C-alpha positions as CSV (number, residue, x, y, z in Angstrom):
1,X,0.0,0.2,0.1
2,X,1.3,3.4,-1.4
3,X,1.7,6.1,1.6
4,X,-1.0,8.1,-0.2
5,X,-3.4,5.0,0.3
6,X,-2.6,4.9,3.9
7,X,-3.5,8.3,4.4
8,X,-6.5,8.0,2.8
9,X,-7.3,4.8,4.7
10,X,-6.5,6.5,8.1
11,X,-8.8,9.4,7.0
12,X,-11.7,7.1,6.0
13,X,-11.2,5.0,9.3
14,X,-11.3,8.3,11.6
15,X,-14.4,9.4,9.7
16,X,-16.4,6.2,10.1
17,X,-15.4,6.1,14.0
18,X,-16.4,9.8,14.5
19,X,-19.7,9.0,12.7
20,X,-20.3,6.1,15.0
21,X,-19.3,7.9,18.2
22,X,-21.5,10.7,17.2
23,X,-24.5,8.0,16.5
24,X,-23.9,6.6,19.9
25,X,-23.8,9.9,21.6
26,X,-26.9,11.1,20.2
27,X,-28.8,8.1,20.9
28,X,-27.8,8.2,24.2
29,X,-29.7,11.4,24.3
30,X,-33.1,10.1,24.1
31,X,-34.0,9.7,28.0
32,X,-36.9,10.6,29.7
33,X,-38.2,14.1,29.6
34,X,-37.6,15.9,33.0
35,X,-39.2,19.3,32.3
36,X,-42.7,20.3,31.3
37,X,-43.1,20.3,27.5
38,X,-43.7,23.6,26.0
39,X,-47.5,24.8,25.5
40,X,-46.3,25.5,21.9
41,X,-46.5,21.8,21.3
42,X,-50.0,21.4,22.1
43,X,-51.0,24.4,19.7
44,X,-50.0,22.5,16.6
45,X,-53.0,22.3,14.5
46,X,-52.4,18.6,13.6
47,X,-50.4,16.8,16.1
48,X,-50.7,13.4,14.5
49,X,-48.8,15.0,11.3
50,X,-46.2,16.5,13.5
51,X,-45.5,13.3,15.0
52,X,-45.0,11.7,11.4
53,X,-42.6,14.3,10.4
54,X,-41.0,14.8,13.6
55,X,-40.4,10.8,13.8
56,X,-38.5,11.4,10.1
57,X,-36.3,13.8,11.7
58,X,-35.8,11.6,14.6
59,X,-34.5,9.1,12.5
60,X,-32.0,11.3,11.1
61,X,-31.0,12.5,14.5
62,X,-30.4,8.9,15.6
63,X,-28.1,8.5,12.5
64,X,-25.9,11.4,13.5
65,X,-27.4,14.6,11.8
66,X,-28.0,17.3,14.4
67,X,-27.9,20.4,12.4
68,X,-31.1,20.9,10.3
69,X,-31.9,23.8,8.0
70,X,-35.5,24.9,7.0
71,X,-36.2,27.2,3.8
72,X,-38.9,27.6,1.6
73,X,-40.0,29.1,-1.6
74,X,-40.5,32.7,-0.1
75,X,-42.7,31.4,2.8
76,X,-40.9,32.7,5.9
77,X,-44.1,32.1,8.2
78,X,-44.2,28.5,7.1
79,X,-40.6,28.1,7.8
80,X,-41.0,29.6,11.3
81,X,-44.1,27.4,12.2
82,X,-42.0,24.3,10.9
83,X,-39.0,25.0,12.9
84,X,-40.9,25.9,16.1
85,X,-43.2,22.8,15.8
86,X,-40.1,20.5,15.3
87,X,-38.4,22.3,18.2
88,X,-41.7,21.7,20.3
89,X,-41.9,18.1,19.2
90,X,-38.1,17.3,20.2
91,X,-38.6,19.4,23.6
92,X,-42.0,17.3,24.2
93,X,-40.2,14.0,23.6
94,X,-36.6,14.1,25.2
95,X,-34.7,16.0,27.5
96,X,-32.1,17.7,25.5
97,X,-30.6,21.1,24.8
98,X,-32.1,22.8,21.4
99,X,-30.9,25.8,19.7
100,X,-32.8,27.8,17.1
101,X,-30.9,30.0,14.7
102,X,-32.8,32.6,12.9
103,X,-32.5,35.8,10.8
104,X,-35.6,36.9,12.1
105,X,-36.0,35.6,15.6
106,X,-38.1,38.9,17.1
107,X,-40.6,38.6,14.2
108,X,-43.6,36.2,13.1
109,X,-44.2,33.1,15.1
110,X,-41.1,33.7,17.2
111,X,-42.2,37.0,18.1
112,X,-44.5,35.5,21.1
113,X,-41.5,33.0,22.1
114,X,-39.3,35.9,22.3
115,X,-41.4,38.1,24.5
116,X,-40.9,35.6,27.2
117,X,-37.0,35.3,26.6
118,X,-34.4,35.6,29.4
119,X,-31.2,37.2,27.5
120,X,-27.6,36.2,28.3
121,X,-24.6,37.6,27.1
122,X,-22.7,33.9,26.5
123,X,-18.8,33.8,26.2
124,X,-17.8,31.6,23.6
125,X,-15.2,29.0,24.9
126,X,-11.7,29.3,23.3
127,X,-12.5,33.2,22.0
128,X,-13.1,36.6,23.7
129,X,-16.5,36.8,21.8
130,X,-19.9,37.0,23.5
131,X,-23.1,35.7,22.0
132,X,-26.5,37.0,22.8
133,X,-28.6,33.8,23.4
134,X,-32.5,34.2,24.4
135,X,-33.6,31.3,26.6
136,X,-37.2,30.3,26.2
137,X,-37.6,29.1,29.9
138,X,-36.1,25.5,30.0
139,X,-37.3,24.6,26.5
140,X,-35.1,26.2,23.8
141,X,-32.8,28.9,22.8
142,X,-32.9,31.3,20.2
143,X,-29.8,32.9,18.4
144,X,-29.9,35.7,15.8
145,X,-28.0,34.7,12.8
146,X,-26.9,38.2,11.6
147,X,-25.4,38.6,15.3
148,X,-23.9,35.0,14.9
149,X,-22.2,36.0,11.7
150,X,-21.2,39.6,12.9
151,X,-19.0,38.2,15.5
152,X,-16.5,37.4,12.6
153,X,-17.6,39.5,9.6
154,X,-14.1,40.7,8.0
155,X,-13.0,41.3,4.5
156,X,-10.1,39.1,5.3
157,X,-10.1,35.2,5.1
158,X,-10.5,33.7,8.9
159,X,-11.3,30.6,10.8
160,X,-12.9,32.7,13.5
161,X,-16.5,31.6,12.2
162,X,-15.6,28.0,12.1
163,X,-14.2,28.1,15.7
164,X,-17.1,30.0,17.2
165,X,-19.7,27.5,15.4
166,X,-17.8,24.5,16.8
167,X,-17.9,25.6,20.3
168,X,-21.7,26.9,19.8
169,X,-22.9,23.6,18.4
170,X,-20.8,21.5,21.1
171,X,-23.1,23.3,23.6
172,X,-26.4,21.7,21.9
173,X,-27.9,18.5,21.3
174,X,-29.8,19.4,18.2
175,X,-30.0,22.7,16.3
176,X,-32.6,24.1,13.7
177,X,-32.0,26.8,11.3
178,X,-34.6,29.4,10.0
179,X,-32.5,30.4,6.9
180,X,-33.0,33.8,5.2
181,X,-35.1,33.7,1.9
182,X,-33.1,32.4,-1.3
183,X,-32.9,35.9,-2.7
184,X,-31.0,37.1,0.7
185,X,-28.9,33.9,0.4
186,X,-27.8,34.7,-3.2
187,X,-27.4,38.6,-2.7
188,X,-25.2,37.6,0.4
189,X,-23.7,34.5,-0.5
190,X,-20.2,35.5,0.7
191,X,-21.6,35.9,4.3
192,X,-23.9,33.2,4.4
193,X,-21.9,30.6,2.8
194,X,-20.1,30.3,6.2
195,X,-23.1,29.2,8.1
196,X,-24.4,26.9,5.1
197,X,-21.1,24.7,5.8
198,X,-23.1,23.6,9.0
199,X,-26.5,22.8,7.2
200,X,-26.2,18.9,7.8
201,X,-29.9,18.7,6.2
202,X,-31.9,20.9,4.4
203,X,-35.7,21.0,3.8
204,X,-37.9,23.3,1.7
205,X,-41.1,24.4,2.5
206,X,-43.5,24.6,-0.5
207,X,-47.2,25.5,-1.0
208,X,-48.6,22.8,-3.4
209,X,-51.0,25.5,-5.1
210,X,-48.6,28.4,-5.4
211,X,-44.9,27.2,-5.6
212,X,-43.5,26.5,-9.0
213,X,-41.1,23.6,-9.6
214,X,-38.5,26.1,-11.1
215,X,-38.5,28.0,-7.6
216,X,-37.8,24.5,-5.8
217,X,-35.2,23.3,-8.3
218,X,-33.3,27.0,-8.1
219,X,-33.4,26.4,-4.2
220,X,-32.0,22.8,-4.4
221,X,-29.3,23.9,-6.7
222,X,-28.4,26.6,-5.1
223,X,-27.7,25.1,-1.7
224,X,-26.4,21.7,-3.2
225,X,-23.6,23.9,-5.0
226,X,-22.4,24.6,-1.3
227,X,-22.5,20.8,-0.7
228,X,-25.8,20.9,1.7
229,X,-27.7,17.7,1.7
230,X,-31.2,18.3,0.4
231,X,-33.7,16.1,2.9
232,X,-36.9,16.8,0.7
233,X,-39.9,19.0,0.8
234,X,-42.6,19.9,3.2
235,X,-46.3,21.0,1.9
236,X,-47.8,24.0,3.5
237,X,-51.2,24.6,2.5
238,X,-52.1,27.7,4.4
239,X,-49.3,29.7,2.7
240,X,-51.3,29.6,-0.5
241,X,-52.2,33.1,0.3
242,X,-50.0,35.9,-0.3
243,X,-47.9,36.9,2.5
244,X,-48.3,40.4,2.0
245,X,-52.2,40.2,2.6
246,X,-51.4,38.4,6.1
247,X,-51.3,41.3,8.8
248,X,-49.0,39.2,11.0
249,X,-47.0,35.9,10.1
250,X,-49.4,33.2,11.1
251,X,-49.1,31.4,14.5
252,X,-48.8,27.8,15.3
253,X,-52.7,27.1,14.8
């Protein structure tokens, strides 16, 4: 075996060992729930559907995936409902630390959650940076994506963001990303590409009566070009109305 082959073999072995360790660690997190579940769980309009969808994410979680991104064909309300519903599902089922990262944590569905927040400026281990973390009682935390990226925003190449993200992700068992809409992503790809490298799974919210296949394909192509694994699509019927006609983004009901 050549030296190069030995190196490749070692890399593959380390990758497999890391994946197995991650899988085992995540499986061990499935324990009895200690805290009272968030009442948001009971406000989801279709608990049976949530259970079905949640089970799919649970299987991915058991297989080592812990960072789930949600995007859409320009339906921000649906994204937030889905993220909050999934966070409530895992919060209801298991005792784990859950993080939501959103570019709009003070708007829409999250607005009510943030009204009950407890703010903490958390020092990120291994750095001199502090991140604003919004605690929703003992259920889950919310972080502003723009503030997270802003900690290391610079015109010069830097590994600072990787250091910060690695330390942030180590502090949580599961992470849900409420992503900016596709045009925001495209217009600021240099900024958001850092965050996208941490999307282990991407789900696209579509409206079966409004969304176009070309829109979905555009989103898939954009994220896949950055190496993001696309899990699939979720259909959201309430988003058949145009968002500009909605006074406030829809709640969980």
